N, C-alpha and C positions, 0 to 999 in steps of 0.2 A: 264349467271348465273352459278361461278363455289365456292366450297365451299372446303376447304382440310381437309382432317384427316388425322391426324399423330401420334403415340404416340412413345415413347424409344423404339429403337432396343431392340430387343433379346440379351443374352451375347455372343451369337455364333455369329452373326452378327460384333458386336462390340472387337470380339476376331479376328475376318477376316479385317476385318477393322484399324485399329490396332496390334502392337505389345507388346504381354503381358509379364507384368513386373511381375518376381517374388523375393524373396530373393533372393540374391548371396552366393550359395554354393562352395567355394571358396576351390580347390584343387588340386593337379596335372595337367596340361595341358596335353592332348593329345597331340600326331602331327595334325593342326588344321583339316588336312583333310584324318585321319587315319577314315576307317570305313562309312564313310560317302558315299560312293556307296550300301553298302548296307539298311542304313537309307535309304535312296533315293527308293530303291527296295521297302523293306518292305511297307513304304507311298505310293505308286505310287500301290502296290496290293491291300492293303485295302482299298484304297479310289477309285481305280479302273479309274487313270489315267493311257491315253493312252501314250500320247511322256510331256516331262520337258528338261527344260535344266539350267542349273547353272550357272552361273560364281563369281569368288568370286576378287578382286583386295585389294592390300596392297601396300603400301611404292610406289605408282605410276606402278607396276608390275602385271600384270595379274600371279592371283596365283592356277588358278582353272579354266578349259573353256567347256565342255562337255555336250551334248547330253546324252537322255536316253529313252526306249522306243519307238513308231515309230509317225509316221506323223498319221497313220491313224488305228481307231481298224481296227481290221480285214485284215490289210497289211505290208508286214514285213520289207518297207523300212524306217529303223532309224531315231531317232533324233543324228545331231550333234550342236558343238554350232555354230552353219551358217545357222542353221532351222530358220527361219520364221516365227512369232508369233508374231499376235498383241498384244500389248500391253495394246491400251483401255490410260488411263486416266492418264497413262505415260506420254502419249503423250502430255499433260499439259505445262510440265516444258519445253518442246520444246518450245514450246508459249509463254512459258515466257523470254527463250531464245530467241527468234526473236523477242519483244517486247526489251528487252534491247541491241541489236545490233540495233535498230534503235535509242534508245538513244541514244548511240556511235555516231552513225551518227548525229547526230544535228536533225534528222528529228522530232524530238518529244520526250515528258519526259511522268512518268511514271504518273503523277499527270496533264498528261494531261484532262481537259472536251472530251470526248466520240464525241463530237457533233461539236467539230475542227475538226475533222477529217473524221467523219460522221456527216453529218448538216440534214438530216435528221431522222437519228436516237431519237427515242421518246418512255419513260416510262410511269406510271402509274398516277407521277405527273411530272407536268412542274419545279419545283426546284431541284426535283431530277434528271429529263432532263439537266437541265443547271447544274447540278453538279457534275452529275458522272466521274468518272477518270478511268483511263484505270489502273489507282492500282486496281478501288474497283471491277473489271473486273478480272482481276487475281486474288484475297482475298478475294474471296466470301459473299462480306460483300455487294450488294447491294439489297438482300432481297429477290432474285427472284430466285423460286427452280426451281424442276430437270419439262423438258417441254421433255427430253429423257436420256435414260439406256438404261441398260444392257439386256433389254427385251424390253422398249419401243423405237417406232420410233416417230417423228414429222415431218408429211413435207416433207417425205423422199427424194421424189423426185418433189421438188419446190428447185426452186433458192432461194439463202440465200436470199439473197433480200429482198422478202415474207416474211420467219422467221424475219427478224429485224425487217420487216416493222410492224407482227402482236403482239411482244413480246410490245407493248403501250398497249394492252386488258392484258395484264399477269397483277395480282392482287400480290401485296410482302404476302409476308411469315410470314417476318419481316420488322420491318419499316427500312428504309437506313443508313446504319453502324450500325445497332445497334444489331449486332448476325452476325451469321455462319451458311450462309446458303448454298448450295455448290450446284451448281449450272453449267452446262453442255454448256446451251446458254448462257451464260453471255463470257465465251472463246469464242464460236463460235461468238458473237461481234468483240472480240480482234483479233481475225481472220480476221476477215474484217476488223480491222484499218491496219492491217498490208499490206494486200490490199490494203487500199484509200490511205499509205502514201509512199511504193515500189514499186504502180504500177504492184507488184507480188502478185499469187494466195496467200494463204500460205503456203498451196503443195509448188507448186515451190518455194520458200523463203526457207521454211525448208529446202526442198532441196538440191539447190543451197549454201546456206549461213550459213547450220551444216555440212548436212550431207558429202557434197564435202570436204569442208577445212579438215574433221575428217577425211577422207580416211572410210567413215562408205560406201561403194559403195551399201551395199545390201540393206539397208533400203529405205523402202522409205513412203507415206502420204495416199494410198489410196488401196483397197485390188485391185480394179479396175490396179494398176502399178503393182502386184505380176502375173497375166496371166500366164502363163505357167508351171512358176516357179517350178519345183521338188525335191525343199528344202522348202513348205511352207508347215507348222503344221495343220492337219482341227481342225473344234471348233469342241466340244461334249456335251455333256450336258445330263444329272441324266433326262432320264424320265422313270414314274412306273415304277421307280428299278432297272431300266437297265439305263447302259451309254450306246446311241446311237452318232452316226453321226450324226450331225447339215450342214445346208445351213449357207457357209457364210452368213451374210449382209452388204450392204454396208452405210456406216455412214458419209460419206461426206458433208452430211447437217450439220454434227456437228464438221466437220475433225479438226480444232485448237484444239477440247477437248479430242481425243477419236481414231484418224487414221491411227499414225503410226503403221508401220509392220517391224522389226525389229529381234536382232539377238542375243543372249545372247552373245556372241562374240565382236561384234558392239557395245554392251551398254557397255563393258568395258573401252572403252574407251571413251564414253559418264560419266562413272562413274567415273573416273580418271580426268576428264576433270573438275567435280565442288570436287576436293581432292585436297592435297598436293598444289601445287600454283596454284589457284583456277585463271579457264580461258586460261590455257594453258599445252598441254596434248600435249607427242612426237614432241616437239621444236616449237609444233603451237601457237599461241594465239589470239584462236579465240574472245575472253573476257576480258574486264578490271574486274581486279582480285573486285573492287568495285559492278560491275553492281554482278558478282557473289555474293557475297556477300548481295547485296539488296535479292535476289532472296531464300535465307536460313534466310534473317532476318524478323523477327515475326511481321506478318502483321494484321492480327486475331485472336483472340484467341479463340478456339473453346471448347466448354461444355466438361469440366473435370468430374469429382466426389467427385469434395473438398478438402476436407485439406487431405484425405486418399487413394487423388488419382496425381497421375504426371501434372503436367504442360503441354498445349496443345496446337499449333497455329497452322494457315497455314501462310506459305511464298509466297511465288511468284511462287506458281507449285511445289510447295514444303509441307510435311505436316512435320512441329518442334516438336520432344517430347527429352523424354531423355530415358536411357535403363540403369539400371544399374549405375545409375550415370554422364552416356555419355551421352550428348546430339547427337541426330539422324536426318537425314535428311528422310526424306520417301516416296514413296506415292504409292502405288496398283495399278490397272486396271483390269478390269472386263467388257465383252461384247460379246457374242455369245457364248459362251463355251473359251474361252479366257481367264485366271488371269493370273495376273503378280503382283508381289510381289519385291521392291526395296529400295535396305537398305545401308545409308549410315553411316557411323561413323569420323568423321571429326577429332575430336580426336584423332584417331587411325589410319586415312589416309585409312579405312577399304570402302569396298561397296561388299554386293553382292547384286543378281536380279535370281532370280529364275522365269519362265514362263513356265506355262499346257496350256493345250488346253479341259481342261474343269476344271470347278467351283470346286473349294474345298479351305481345312484353311489348308490342308498339308503344301502348300508353305510356307504359314507363321513360320508353324512349325521348318520348312528347315532353313529360315533363321535363326528364334531363334538359331540355333542349332551349323549352323558357326557359327552367333556375339560368341555365347557364349564359342566358342572355342577358335578364337584368342583376346577374355580376359580374359583367361587363367581359363573361370567357367567351374568349372564339369559340365557334361554331366546331361541335367535337362531330366524328361520324356517327351519332348514339345509337342512329337506323341502320347502319351496317352491323356494331357492333352485337346486339340485340337477336337480329337477321340472324346472323352465324351463329350464333352460340344455340337458337334456335333450333339454327339448321340442325346444326351436332348433336343436339338433344336429341333431337327424334329420331337421327340416325341412330343413338347409341339406344335408342327406346325400339324400337322399333327389329331391332337386332335383337336386344335381349329376348324380345314376344318371338320373336322367333325360333330363340335356343326353346323356349318352352310348346313351340308347338312341334318341336322335332323332337322333343325329349318322351311327346303322345308315343303309348304305348300300343303299334295297334295290332288289331287281332283281337281282341280280349273282348271277354262278356262279363254280362254282371254276375255276380254269384249268386243270387236269386232272381226269381220271377220279376220284371218292372213291377206288377202291383203289389207285390212283398215290400215294396219300397213308402208306399203310401200311408197314412199318416198324421196326427197330432205329434210334435215336440215341442219340448218347450223349455228356455232357459231361463233363469231371476234376472239377468238384468237384460234379453234383450229378447224376453215375453213373448210369443210360441209365434210360433210356424206351419203351414200344413200342407200335404202333398200329395196329392192326387193324380189319376189318370184321367187329362183331359183326349180330348178327340185325334191330336195326332203323337199322341208320348202323354212322359207326368208334366206335373206345372208346380212351383213351388209361391205359393202367398206366406206373408208375413204380416202375421197382425189382424186377417180379417181386414184387410185392404187390398180393394183391388187393385189399384195404382201400383201394389207394389210385388206382381207380377209379374215369374219370371217360366216361362221353359227353359226346361233341362235336356239338354244332350247329350247322351251319354258320350263320354269322353276314354273311360280306360277303363277297367276292374270295375270298380262302385266311387267311382269319380267321373263327376259332369260339370259342363260348362253351364250357368245356368246363367241366361240373355233376360235380361227386362224387356216388357213389350211397350216402353217404352224406348225407343234406341238412345236418348241422349243420355240414360242413363250407365249405359254400356252391359260389362257383362262384371259374374264374375265363378268363382269356382268352386264345389260344395262336395259332400264326401259323406259316406253312411259307415256305418260297425255294428258289426253283429257281436251280441251275447254267446255267454257260454253255451248255450243251444241250437243257435246257428241263424236267430232269429235279431232282424234289424231289429236298433236299440238306441242308436245317434245317428241326427245331420249334423254333421261339420260344415262351418261358416266359414266363407275367409271371406273379411269385411276389406275392402279398398278404402284408409284414412285419406293416404293421399298417393294417386298414381306417378310413375315414372313421365311420362307426358299427357295429359288427359287425347289431346288429340289422336295418340296412336293405341288407349283404350286401357281400361280399369287394370289390365297388368301390361308391364311387370304394375311395381309398385314397392317404391321404399318403405311405406307406413302403412301397416295391414294382422289384422284382426281376426287371429282363429276363437270361434267361437263354437262348443259344443250346445247343443239340444237334443236333450234324453226326448223319448219316445213316451208318449202317457197312456197313448188308446190302447183297446184291448184287442187282446190278438189274435 
């Protein structure tokens, strides 16, 4: 049984996701890149960003491409324009382009039902299963929400065929084609369609049909392909007020949504492919112009602020909006301490990408500063705007977390001996979980996966705070209930799909899912 809880994100979360628009202050245009180095270095110091890559293209030319800072905090190897960063959800546009290539090959159509190519695919409703198309997958209009995200992994070491099979048990957050519900797992399904049609895995297809012809020789589709590359950034995260290095984690299970690793230098080629004469770059015709236009055409409206706000929509792998009256195509990416913002202004033949190796909103301020410069808009204090909104969000999240702590009921005890909580628990969507006694208390492990191990701290009554042994994954709450005989018969897990602010922790959270795992072992 699943219960989803969500409420609108904080202003800071909105700012991190979207380009903030303020009234244009037209004035004398500074040299477009004058003073950028100082702006970047000051922002990195204020936000504690170890390394950053920045690239700008305009009119088919690379205007700027360089790196700042270091690959790993505490070491001296510098970031440069060729440093690999994980660009997370920026990968979605590559998946959409891969589908576009198969459309051009005549092997599928954007509006093919998914079951035409994946006959075993099922969703919560037979009518939806028959109807859902590849276009639906790519435009976030299926209604199935997050199963995996920048802190959350779902069955990360299981075969993708199992993930596809279990999607039939996922309950919709909105009815089919009746809104925008961002979904990494639907992009995973699109990746499986690519493999079924082409005979190549999503990763192999993207590398062979996109990276190779575009000369993106350093780019790859999995952290397993980074190997010992000496010029790859390491992820970092703010934990307990300090930016620290965290482990790389493998998201290949949903690779088509989030697993591209690339550099700002090679992203200049990708950006130029979508600008100017769309689909062609440096004499290489990769995509038909009509295919690129389809990717940047509105497919699904994104909720907006009404009459006072700008319209926003989702294309195929791109978020579409306007900035100071100019149409934009943009996408962010965030996972495991890697944060990216890529913005195109097609009417000005302009593109900018910022990659960083820790979570922050400065990358959005930097992108805004660059776009302003090339639009001839006088410098605005984007760095201060984003920083002040972040600090305000931090205080609100911290206060909300303190309220959760204050509500803890002191002096309570579990209703049964600790050993009685141990057992195996299952859910149709979330598979299996095991609770066992460890040397220092109860231990929870999901999916027989050692990397998904949490230590349980008694909170109150039969509720526990579960802390991942990988500190970057933070913590969550779980609780147990008993049957009519008094035996523990269920484990309940509150999955955090989006926290209010990750730097504070996985709770408080504005988007959660409560899942009940039923006990199946003998007692």
